[in-house]
C-alpha positions in Angstrom: 4.9 -9.3 30.4 4.7 -10.3 27.0 8.1 -11.8 26.0 10.2 -10.8 23.2 12.9 -12.1 21.2 14.6 -9.7 18.6 17.3 -12.1 16.3 19.5 -9.0 14.8 23.1 -9.0 13.3 24.0 -5.1 13.9 24.4 -5.4 17.1 24.3 -1.2 17.8 21.0 -1.2 16.2 19.7 -4.6 17.7 20.8 -3.4 21.0 19.1 -0.2 20.6 16.1 -2.2 20.0 15.9 -4.2 23.2 16.9 -1.2 25.2 13.7 0.7 23.6 11.3 -2.3 24.0 12.6 -2.9 27.7 11.9 0.2 28.8 8.4 0.0 27.1 7.4 -3.4 29.7 8.3 -5.7 27.6 10.9 -8.7 28.5 13.0 -8.6 25.5 15.7 -11.0 24.8 18.3 -10.3 21.8 20.6 -12.3 19.2 22.6 -11.8 17.0 22.3 -15.3 14.9 20.0 -17.6 13.3 21.9 -20.6 15.8 21.5 -18.4 18.7 17.7 -17.4 17.5 16.7 -21.5 16.7 18.6 -22.8 20.7 16.9 -20.1 22.5 13.0 -20.8 20.8 13.5 -24.3 21.7 14.2 -23.5 25.4 11.9 -20.6 25.5 7.8 -19.7 24.7 8.1 -16.2 23.6 5.0 -14.2 22.5 6.5 -12.4 19.7 9.8 -13.2 17.4 11.2 -10.0 15.7 13.6 -11.4 13.1 16.0 -9.5 10.3 15.2 -11.6 7.2 19.1 -11.6 6.2 21.6 -12.7 9.1 24.7 -14.4 8.5 24.3 -18.2 9.5 20.7 -18.8 8.4 17.4 -16.7 6.7 14.8 -15.4 8.5 12.1 -17.7 6.8 14.0 -20.6 8.1 13.1 -18.9 11.5 9.7 -18.1 11.1 8.5 -21.6 10.0 11.1 -22.9 13.3 8.7 -20.7 15.4 5.7 -21.9 13.9 6.0 -25.6 13.9 7.4 -25.1 17.8 4.6 -22.7 19.0 1.9 -21.6 15.9 0.4 -19.2 18.5 3.9 -17.1 18.3 3.4 -14.0 16.4 6.5 -13.6 14.0 7.7 -9.9 12.3 10.5 -9.6 9.7 12.4 -6.9 9.4 13.4 -6.4 6.0 14.9 -4.4 3.4 12.8 -3.3 -0.1 15.5 -5.2 -2.2 14.7 -7.9 -0.2 10.4 -7.9 -0.5 10.4 -11.0 -2.2 11.6 -12.5 0.8 9.2 -10.6 3.0 5.8 -12.1 0.7 7.1 -15.2 1.0 7.3 -14.6 5.0 3.5 -13.0 5.1 3.0 -15.9 3.1 5.0 -18.9 6.0 2.3 -17.0 8.6 4.4 -13.8 9.3 1.9 -11.1 11.2 3.3 -8.6 9.1 6.8 -7.3 8.2 8.3 -4.0 8.8 11.0 -2.4 6.3 14.3 -0.8 7.2 15.5 1.4 8.6 12.6 2.8 10.8 12.5 4.5 14.1 11.6 2.0 16.9 8.8 3.4 17.7 6.4 3.1 14.4 6.8 -0.8 15.2 5.2 -0.9 18.8 1.9 -0.3 16.9 2.6 -3.0 14.8 4.0 -5.4 17.9 0.8 -4.2 20.1 -1.5 -5.6 17.0 0.4 -8.6 17.0 0.2 -9.3 20.7 -3.6 -8.5 20.6 -4.4 -10.7 17.1 -5.4 -14.5 17.6 -4.2 -17.0 15.4 -6.1 -18.9 13.5 -4.5 -21.8 12.4 -5.2 -23.6 9.5 -8.2 -26.8 8.7 -6.1 -28.8 7.0 -2.5 -29.1 6.9 -2.4 -28.6 3.1 -4.0 -25.2 2.9 -2.2 -22.4 1.2 -2.1 -19.6 3.8 -2.8 -16.1 2.3 -0.1 -13.3 2.2 -1.7 -10.6 4.2 0.6 -8.0 2.6 -0.1 -5.2 4.7 -3.4 -4.0 3.9 -5.2 -1.5 5.9 -8.4 -3.6 5.5 -9.4 -6.8 3.6 -12.2 -4.9 1.9 -9.7 -1.8 0.9 -7.3 -3.7 -1.1 -4.8 -1.1 -0.3 -0.9 -2.4 -0.1 1.5 0.1 2.1 4.7 -0.3 0.0 8.1 0.4 1.1 9.5 3.1 -1.1 10.1 6.7 -0.3 6.9 7.8 -2.2 4.6 5.1 -1.0 5.9 6.4 3.0 5.0 9.9 2.4 1.7 8.9 0.7 1.4 6.2 4.1 1.6 9.4 6.8 -0.2 12.0 4.5 -3.0 9.3 4.7 -2.6 7.8 8.5 -2.6 12.1 9.2 -5.7 13.0 7.2 -7.6 10.4 8.1 -9.2 10.3 12.0 -10.2 13.4 11.0 -13.1 15.3 9.1 -11.7 17.3 6.5 -12.6 17.6 3.1 -9.7 15.7 1.0 -8.8 15.8 -2.4 -6.8 13.2 -4.3 -4.6 13.9 -7.1 -2.7 11.7 -9.0 -2.5 9.4 -13.1 -5.2 7.5 -14.6 -4.6 3.9 -13.1 -2.4 5.2 -9.7 -5.2 4.0 -7.1 -6.7 6.4 -6.0 -9.9 4.8 -5.0 -8.1 2.8 -3.0 -6.4 6.1 -1.3 -10.0 7.3 -0.6 -10.9 3.8 1.3 -7.5 3.5 2.7 -9.1 6.6 4.5 -12.7 5.7 5.3 -11.2 2.2 6.7 -9.0 4.3 9.1 -11.4 7.6 9.7 -14.3 7.1 12.8 -16.8 6.4 10.1 -15.1 2.9 9.1 -18.6 1.3 10.6 -20.7 3.2 8.2 -21.0 3.2 3.9 -18.5 4.4 1.5 -20.1 5.7 -1.2 -18.0 5.6 -4.9 -19.9 7.4 -7.6 -17.9 8.1 -11.2 -19.0 12.1 -11.8 -17.6 11.5 -15.8 -20.3 8.1 -15.6 -23.7 9.8 -14.8 -25.4 11.7 -17.6 -26.2 15.4 -17.3 -29.6 15.2 -17.3 -30.0 13.1 -14.0 -27.4 14.2 -12.0 -29.2 15.7 -9.6 -31.9 12.7 -9.1 -28.4 10.5 -8.7 -26.8 12.6 -5.8 -29.8 14.2 -3.9 -32.6 11.6 -4.7 -35.7 11.8 -6.2 -39.7 11.4 -4.7 -41.9 9.3 -7.1 -43.9 11.5 -10.0 -41.4 14.7 -10.0 -40.8 13.8 -13.3 -41.2 11.5 -16.3 -40.1 8.1 -15.3 -39.3 8.4 -11.7 -42.0 5.5 -11.0 -40.2 5.4 -7.1 -38.9 7.5 -4.7 -35.1 7.2 -5.4 -32.3 7.9 -2.2 -29.6 9.7 -4.0 -26.0 9.0 -3.3 -25.9 11.6 -0.6 -28.6 9.9 1.7 -26.8 6.3 0.9 -23.4 8.0 2.5 -25.4 9.2 5.9 -22.8 9.0 8.8 -20.1 7.4 6.2 -17.7 8.7 3.2 -18.8 10.1 0.1 -16.0 9.3 -2.5 -16.3 11.6 -5.7 -14.6 10.1 -8.0 -13.4 12.4 -11.3 -14.5 15.7 -10.0 -13.8 17.7 -12.7 -16.8 16.4 -14.6 -19.4 17.7 -12.6 -21.6 20.5 -14.7 -21.4 24.1 -13.7 -25.3 23.7 -12.4 -24.2 21.0 -10.2 -20.9 22.0 -9.0 -23.2 25.0 -7.2 -26.0 22.2 -6.2 -22.9 20.6 -4.5 -21.2 23.6 -3.0 -24.8 24.0 -1.2 -25.1 20.7 -0.3 -21.4 20.7 1.8 -22.0 24.1 3.1 -25.9 23.3 4.8 -25.2 20.3 5.3 -29.2 19.6 4.1 -30.2 18.4 1.0 -33.5 18.6 -1.2 -34.6 15.4 -3.4 -35.6 16.2 -6.8 -39.5 16.7 -6.3 -39.8 17.6 -2.4 -40.2 20.6 -0.9 -39.0 18.5 2.5 -35.0 19.0 3.6 -33.1 15.9 4.6 -30.2 16.6 7.0 -27.0 14.6 6.5 -23.2 14.1 7.9 -21.1 13.0 5.0 -16.9 13.0 4.7 -16.3 13.6 1.2 -12.9 12.7 -0.5 -12.7 13.9 -3.7 -10.3 12.4 -6.5 -8.9 14.1 -10.1 -6.2 13.4 -12.7 -7.3 16.5 -14.6 -5.4 19.8 -12.6 -8.5 21.6 -11.2 -6.7 24.6 -10.4 -6.1 25.2 -13.3 -9.8 24.4 -14.1 -10.1 27.5 -11.7 -8.4 30.1 -13.2 -10.3 28.8 -16.8 -13.5 29.2 -15.4 -14.5 25.7 -15.5 -14.7 24.7 -12.0 -16.1 26.8 -9.3 -13.0 28.4 -7.1 -15.3 28.3 -3.6 -16.6 24.4 -4.8 -12.2 23.8 -5.2 -11.5 25.0 -1.7 -14.5 23.3 0.5 -13.1 19.7 -1.8 -9.5 20.8 -1.0 -9.3 21.2 2.4 -6.0 18.8 2.6 -4.8 17.4 -0.9 -2.8 13.6 -1.4 -1.2 13.5 -4.7 -0.9 9.3 -5.3 2.4 9.3 -6.9 3.0 6.8 -10.7 4.3 3.5 -10.5 7.7 4.7 -12.0 8.1 6.8 -8.8 7.8 3.8 -7.1 10.2 1.1 -8.1 10.8 -0.1 -4.8 6.9 -1.5 -4.4 6.7 -3.1 -8.0 7.2 -6.7 -7.2 5.5 -6.2 -4.2 2.3 -5.3 -6.1 2.5 -7.4 -8.8 2.7 -11.1 -5.9 -0.5 -9.0 -4.1 -2.3 -9.0 -7.9 -1.1 -12.3 -8.7 -2.6 -13.8 -5.6 -6.1 -11.9 -6.7 -5.5 -13.5 -9.6 -5.1 -17.1 -9.0 -8.0 -16.9 -6.8 -10.5 -15.5 -9.3 -9.0 -18.2 -12.3 -8.9 -20.9 -10.1 -4.9 -21.0 -10.9 -1.3 -22.0 -8.8 1.0 -20.3 -10.6 3.3 -19.2 -7.2 5.5 -16.5 -9.0 7.4 -14.9 -11.4 10.5 -15.9 -13.8 13.8 -14.3 -12.9 14.0 -12.5 -16.6 10.4 -11.7 -16.4 11.4 -9.7 -13.1 13.6 -8.2 -15.3 11.3 -7.1 -17.7 9.0 -6.0 -15.1 11.5 -3.7 -14.1 12.7 -2.4 -17.5 9.4 -1.4 -18.3 7.9 2.0 -17.8 4.5 1.4 -16.8 2.5 4.7 -18.2 -0.8 3.0 -17.0 0.7 2.5 -13.7 -0.8 -0.3 -11.2 -4.5 -0.9 -13.2 -1.8 -2.2 -16.3 0.2 -3.7 -14.3 -3.1 -5.5 -12.7 -4.6 -6.9 -15.8 -0.8 -7.6 -17.1 -0.5 -9.6 -14.7 -4.0 -11.1 -14.9 -3.8 -12.3 -18.8 -0.1 -13.9 -18.0 -1.7 -15.8 -15.5 -4.6 -17.1 -17.5 -1.6 -17.7 -20.2 0.6 -19.5 -17.8 0.6 -23.3 -18.2 3.7 -24.2 -15.1 3.7 -22.6 -11.5 6.2 -19.7 -12.5 4.9 -16.8 -15.3 7.7 -16.4 -17.7 8.9 -14.3 -20.7 7.1 -15.1 -23.3 3.4 -14.4 -21.8 4.0 -11.0 -21.7 3.1 -7.8 -23.9 5.8 -7.5 -26.5 6.2 -4.1 -25.2 7.1 -5.5 -21.5 9.0 -8.3 -22.9 11.3 -6.1 -25.1 11.7 -2.6 -22.9 14.9 -1.3 -22.6 16.4 -0.8 -19.0 16.4 3.3 -18.0 20.1 4.6 -18.4 18.6 6.4 -14.6 18.3 2.2 -12.9 21.1 2.1 -11.2 22.4 -2.0 -11.2 25.3 -3.2 -9.5 27.2 -6.9 -10.6 26.6 -5.8 -14.4 28.6 -2.7 -14.7 32.1 -2.4 -14.9 31.7 0.9 -13.0 30.4 -0.2 -9.8 32.5 2.1 -7.6 31.5 5.7 -9.7 27.9 3.9 -9.4 27.8 3.8 -5.6 29.5 7.3 -5.0 26.7 9.4 -7.4 24.6 7.5 -4.5 25.6 8.5 -1.9 26.5 11.6 -2.8 22.7 12.1 -4.2 21.5 10.5 -0.7 24.4 13.4 1.5 26.0 9.9 2.7 22.7 8.3 4.4 24.0 4.7 3.2 20.4 3.2 3.7 19.0 5.5 0.9 21.9 4.5 -1.6 21.3 1.0 -1.0 17.6 1.5 -2.2 18.8 3.9 -5.2 21.4 1.0 -6.2 18.4 -1.6 -5.4 21.0 -4.0 -3.1 20.6 -4.4 0.6 22.8 -2.5 3.2 25.0 -5.6 3.8 25.8 -5.5 0.6 26.8 -1.6 0.0 29.0 -2.3 3.1 30.9 -5.3 1.7 31.2 -2.5 -1.7 32.1 0.1 0.7 35.0 -1.7 2.2 36.0 -3.4 -1.2 36.1 0.2 -2.7 38.0 1.6 0.3 35.4 4.1 0.4 35.2 6.0 4.0 32.6 8.2 4.7 
């Protein structure tokens, strides 16, 4: 029976977790402080430690380091609110298996615990090696980060719901929001994950050769066809065909695509022989396809064929809680690519990030971080290397900021009213952790 240590100073929540895990067949032990946890770790060997990042007497990262130094094979999962996301990222770098953001339902953590217990820990060959942050990706090749904001949770729920099916998915969202990464995540969580994922930019294919690109051709079928060509449909056979900017397809190709999807057969250009194909189609667009249908620019029957399930990817300004999580991930990528060792961002740089609206979304953030890493000569990215529009961005009036505002009590009351009294959501809106909000409620004698 796997032994699990729960370190949680929220007594009711910790007790509920212990009861839940005990009923699921785990030997669960609960303590309420970092000091008690360190004593237990010394006496008992646990298979997994589930610890809060914030504790009254210790930092959850200290517990993580102690666990890993005593027994590297013990897995650690940290619990955090989004306001402590930078600590969660650091925990991943220090060897945590994963992190879960509060509040969460106990059922939702079961799979993470099972994955942790079934994952063999591979120790670094050299003690000085820097471990890579896992950052809650679906797959190393998908480069998909789940995020912790409400918008991200909704997106992830939709992905997990539709991925195991064979339904066609239409992904919408602004340019740069990461629609292709969402498509890859759907593929990697599907039953087709071991088959090819073929991505096609429909806007980059010349109209004259589009049929050949999609369906292939045989040698001599037209001038310049000096060899047989395998089209995208056949290349994706058994797997997923991702069609980006689907609204750019010509009307003629829309007809051919609809026929191929309906009959699951294709005919290469110049051939009389049909080829059976088994593919799942995932498409993406930053246009309003439903309006294109009304305007007669996109076939309605093809639209419904592609839109069996739709997912809208939120813009970065609607998932500000995820901003520094993405920034840290892009920092790791840039360090690897540029062979640098920048470890983070200065406080004023982080503040500038939060003030900026990010109209170019994740693509703009990724490019900016890469540029900043290249220009940075120190360990932290300073304000001076940021582009002018980011460095000079002013804080939005919609952003809440306690500690710098004389109207704290008013802001707290407004946040609680907007969230229907939900303290966890109010804390996220106010960019503070749950415990800080509780202390403020006591300070201002706010009773719910």
